[in-house]
C-alpha positions in Angstrom: 22.8 67.8 45.7 22.1 63.5 46.4 18.9 62.8 47.4 17.1 59.9 47.7 14.8 58.5 44.6 11.2 57.1 44.8 10.8 54.1 42.0 8.1 52.5 41.2 7.3 51.8 45.1 5.7 54.3 47.3 7.6 56.9 49.3 7.2 55.3 52.9 7.8 51.8 51.3 10.7 52.4 50.0 13.4 55.1 49.0 16.3 54.6 47.1 19.6 56.2 47.7 21.1 55.8 44.2 22.1 58.6 41.1 19.7 58.0 38.6 22.2 57.5 35.2 21.9 57.7 31.0 21.3 54.6 29.9 24.3 53.2 27.4 23.2 49.4 27.0 25.0 46.4 26.3 23.6 43.0 24.5 23.8 40.1 27.6 26.7 38.3 25.0 28.6 41.3 25.1 28.9 41.9 28.9 29.6 38.3 29.3 32.1 38.5 27.0 33.7 41.8 28.7 33.3 40.4 32.0 34.9 37.2 31.5 38.1 38.8 30.0 38.2 41.3 32.1 38.1 44.3 30.1 35.5 45.6 32.5 33.8 44.8 35.7 30.1 43.5 35.6 29.3 46.9 38.1 30.1 49.3 34.9 27.7 47.6 32.4 23.7 47.0 32.5 21.5 45.8 30.2 18.1 46.8 28.7 14.8 44.7 30.0 12.2 43.7 27.7 8.6 42.2 29.2 8.5 39.1 30.2 6.5 36.2 28.1 3.1 35.5 28.4 4.0 32.5 29.5 6.3 33.2 32.0 4.4 36.5 33.6 1.7 33.3 33.9 4.5 31.6 35.9 5.4 34.1 38.0 1.6 35.2 39.1 1.2 30.7 39.7 4.2 30.6 41.8 3.4 34.0 43.8 0.1 32.5 44.8 1.5 29.5 46.0 4.1 30.7 47.8 3.2 34.0 49.1 1.6 32.9 52.4 5.1 30.9 52.8 7.3 34.3 52.2 4.6 36.6 54.2 5.2 33.7 57.6 8.6 34.2 57.0 9.1 37.7 56.8 6.8 38.3 60.1 9.3 36.1 61.7 11.9 38.1 60.8 10.2 41.5 61.3 10.0 39.9 65.0 13.6 39.1 64.4 14.9 42.5 64.0 12.7 44.2 66.4 13.8 41.9 69.2 17.1 42.4 68.2 17.7 46.4 67.5 14.9 47.7 70.6 15.0 50.9 69.0 13.4 52.5 66.1 14.8 50.8 62.8 16.5 51.9 59.4 16.4 48.8 57.1 18.6 48.6 54.7 18.0 46.5 52.0 20.4 45.7 49.2 20.1 46.4 45.9 18.1 44.8 44.0 17.2 41.4 45.0 16.9 42.5 48.8 14.8 46.0 48.0 11.0 43.9 47.8 11.7 41.7 51.1 13.2 45.6 52.8 9.5 46.7 51.5 8.0 43.8 53.5 10.1 43.8 56.6 9.4 47.3 56.7 5.5 47.0 56.2 5.8 44.2 58.5 7.7 46.1 61.6 5.6 49.2 61.3 2.1 47.5 61.7 3.1 44.5 64.2 6.2 45.7 65.8 6.1 48.6 68.7 8.4 50.2 66.4 8.7 52.4 64.0 10.9 51.4 60.6 12.1 53.4 57.6 13.6 51.8 54.5 16.4 52.7 51.9 18.0 50.7 49.2 21.5 51.3 48.4 24.2 49.5 46.4 27.1 47.1 47.4 29.0 45.6 44.5 31.4 42.4 44.5 35.1 43.7 44.9 33.7 47.8 45.2 31.8 47.6 48.2 29.1 49.0 49.8 28.0 52.7 48.9 29.6 54.9 51.2 28.2 58.0 50.3 24.6 56.2 51.1 25.6 55.6 54.7 27.0 59.4 55.1 23.9 60.6 54.3 21.6 58.5 56.3 23.8 59.4 59.1 24.9 63.1 58.6 22.1 64.0 56.5 19.1 62.4 57.5 20.2 61.8 61.6 19.9 57.8 61.3 21.6 56.4 64.5 24.4 54.1 63.6 23.5 51.4 65.6 19.2 50.6 64.3 21.1 50.5 61.0 19.7 46.9 59.6 21.0 45.5 56.3 18.7 43.0 54.9 18.6 40.6 51.6 16.7 38.3 49.7 19.3 35.3 50.5 22.8 34.1 50.9 24.2 31.8 47.9 28.1 31.3 48.4 28.3 34.7 50.3 30.1 36.5 48.2 27.7 39.8 49.7 27.9 38.6 53.1 32.1 39.0 52.3 31.7 42.3 51.3 29.5 43.7 53.1 31.5 42.6 56.0 34.6 44.0 55.3 33.0 47.4 53.9 31.2 48.0 57.2 34.2 47.1 58.8 36.4 49.4 57.3 33.5 52.2 57.2 33.5 52.3 61.1 37.1 52.5 61.3 37.7 55.2 59.3 34.4 57.3 60.2 34.7 56.3 64.3 30.4 54.9 64.0 29.5 51.6 64.8 27.0 50.1 62.0 26.4 46.3 62.7 27.8 44.2 59.8 24.8 41.9 60.5 23.1 40.6 58.0 19.6 39.4 58.0 18.2 37.2 55.2 14.9 34.8 54.5 16.7 32.0 53.1 20.5 31.0 54.5 20.8 28.8 51.9 24.6 29.3 51.6 25.1 29.4 55.6 26.4 32.8 55.6 24.1 35.2 57.1 24.0 36.1 60.5 20.3 35.7 60.9 17.6 33.9 58.8 14.3 32.3 59.0 15.2 29.2 57.0 17.9 27.4 55.2 15.4 25.7 52.9 16.5 26.4 49.2 12.8 27.2 47.5 11.3 30.1 45.3 10.9 33.4 46.5 8.9 34.4 43.7 10.4 37.8 43.5 13.3 36.5 42.6 12.2 35.6 39.0 11.4 39.0 37.8 13.8 41.8 36.9 13.2 45.5 37.6 9.4 44.6 37.1 9.1 43.5 40.7 11.9 45.8 42.4 10.4 49.0 41.5 11.4 49.4 37.7 15.4 50.2 38.6 18.4 48.2 37.1 20.5 46.8 39.3 23.4 49.4 40.2 25.8 50.5 38.2 29.4 52.6 38.9 31.0 54.0 35.5 32.5 56.9 34.6 29.0 59.0 35.2 29.5 58.4 39.0 31.6 60.6 40.7 33.7 60.1 44.1 31.0 61.8 45.9 27.8 60.3 44.1 25.7 57.4 45.5 26.3 54.4 42.8 24.4 54.6 40.0 21.2 52.9 38.1 19.1 52.9 35.2 15.3 53.4 35.9 12.9 51.1 33.1 9.7 53.2 33.0 9.5 52.2 29.4 7.9 48.6 31.1 5.5 50.7 33.6 2.6 48.8 32.0 4.2 45.4 33.1 5.5 46.3 36.3 4.5 43.9 39.2 6.6 46.1 42.0 3.2 46.9 44.1 0.9 43.9 43.4 3.9 41.8 44.2 4.3 43.3 48.0 0.6 44.0 48.4 -0.5 39.8 47.5 2.4 38.8 50.5 1.8 41.3 53.2 -2.0 41.1 52.7 -1.5 37.7 54.2 0.4 38.5 57.2 -1.4 38.4 60.4 -1.3 38.8 63.9 -0.1 35.0 64.9 3.0 35.0 62.2 4.6 37.9 64.1 6.9 35.8 66.6 10.6 34.8 66.8 11.6 32.0 64.6 13.2 29.1 65.6 17.3 30.5 65.1 19.3 28.3 62.9 22.6 27.3 64.9 25.9 28.1 64.4 26.6 24.5 63.9 24.1 24.4 61.3 25.2 27.3 59.8 28.4 26.2 59.5 27.6 22.8 58.8 26.1 24.3 55.6 28.8 26.7 54.9 31.1 23.5 54.4 28.3 21.7 52.2 27.9 24.3 50.1 32.0 24.9 49.4 32.6 21.4 49.1 29.6 20.7 46.2 30.6 24.2 44.5 34.3 22.8 44.7 32.9 19.2 42.8 31.1 21.1 40.6 34.1 23.3 39.4 35.8 20.1 38.6 33.2 17.8 37.5 32.1 20.5 34.6 35.8 21.9 34.4 35.1 25.1 35.4 38.2 27.5 36.2 36.4 30.5 37.8 34.0 30.4 40.4 32.2 33.3 39.6 30.9 31.4 37.0 29.2 29.2 39.7 25.9 30.2 40.8 23.7 27.7 43.1 20.9 28.5 44.5 16.8 28.6 42.9 17.4 32.1 43.4 20.7 32.7 41.5 20.4 30.2 38.9 16.9 31.9 38.3 19.3 35.7 37.5 22.0 34.1 35.7 19.2 32.3 33.4 17.9 35.6 32.8 20.5 38.0 33.0 23.9 36.1 32.1 25.0 33.7 29.7 24.2 30.4 30.2 26.1 27.3 30.0 24.2 24.6 31.9 21.9 24.3 34.3 21.6 21.7 37.6 18.5 20.8 39.0 18.1 18.4 42.4 15.5 17.4 41.1 13.5 18.4 36.9 10.0 17.6 38.3 10.2 19.5 41.1 7.5 22.6 41.4 10.1 24.9 43.0 12.4 25.0 39.8 9.7 24.6 37.2 10.1 28.4 36.2 14.2 27.1 35.3 13.3 24.1 33.4 10.9 26.5 31.4 13.3 29.0 30.0 15.7 26.1 29.8 13.9 24.6 27.5 13.2 28.3 25.8 16.7 29.3 25.0 18.0 25.3 24.3 20.6 25.6 27.4 21.2 21.2 29.1 19.8 20.4 32.0 21.4 18.2 33.8 19.6 16.1 37.2 21.7 15.9 40.4 19.6 14.0 43.0 22.2 14.5 45.4 23.0 18.6 45.2 22.0 20.1 48.2 20.6 22.9 47.2 17.4 22.7 44.6 19.4 24.2 41.4 23.1 25.6 39.9 23.2 27.6 37.3 27.1 27.5 35.5 28.0 30.8 33.5 29.0 29.7 29.9 33.2 30.4 29.7 33.2 33.2 26.3 36.6 34.1 26.9 
């Protein structure tokens, strides 16, 4: 029987619609080789996670201290925007797992500062595979959530792959099920110009992007392998061995303790023209990078500080590109590059703070 499970968050903060599966870990190098050779899809594999180094942990703590007020302000504006648009009890559906801590924060903000009630579930969406339709079925059919109250939320955009995947999957789901779930995506930072609603286009360090499971409820990213049947939720691993290094609730409390009534206001919305301009600028620059660095596969280009961070932590990076080597927003990337011996190139004209190029291992 399918049912939600609680990671390391409290039940009122987040419920995961995922199936816990038995781990079968791949090394980062093997995973990269299998992805690039086309033998396995990235969603079929997961790597073991280890605790961050003391230096990196300190960097996460200092960046949280530095940016928590800014993030709190933006979360409150996003919560106001959602409440204003939905005008009924809200079911936040965050996209595992970068969207999970953002969903927890927005859920707290809506419940505390709006006149609406909010619940929060975190579900899986996978490039090339779509959204977990069993999870949507569960919300609508088992929990009697109104389709119109569902709001998709993530942390940021980059190239727009997940935005596109979400829209295609939700439109197909609505047609098949004859329901009306909105395919709008709400994010904090829309650096790729692809989200429907955001608070900023600015590429800065959202501190939760620095960590893996230890800031996301101790769960892995979602997995779709042979342990997942057609009626199951998408899968995940739980990293219980990292429990004593878990900052998930600490991070949520640090940011939500910065909430105050004055911040609960409508953001200055990005115009359609601004979004289109940003999207075109991002796409043009990605093509330029692919040409300049002889990258044949767009999936090996990861623009934005958050995406670059994930590459440096979870993939096999080849080159780190930064707008400014001395910018505090990319200090953590410079540190990882130094630890791993990755080449760093400064590109002052880059329209985002950082970009990581994944190594060609095929």
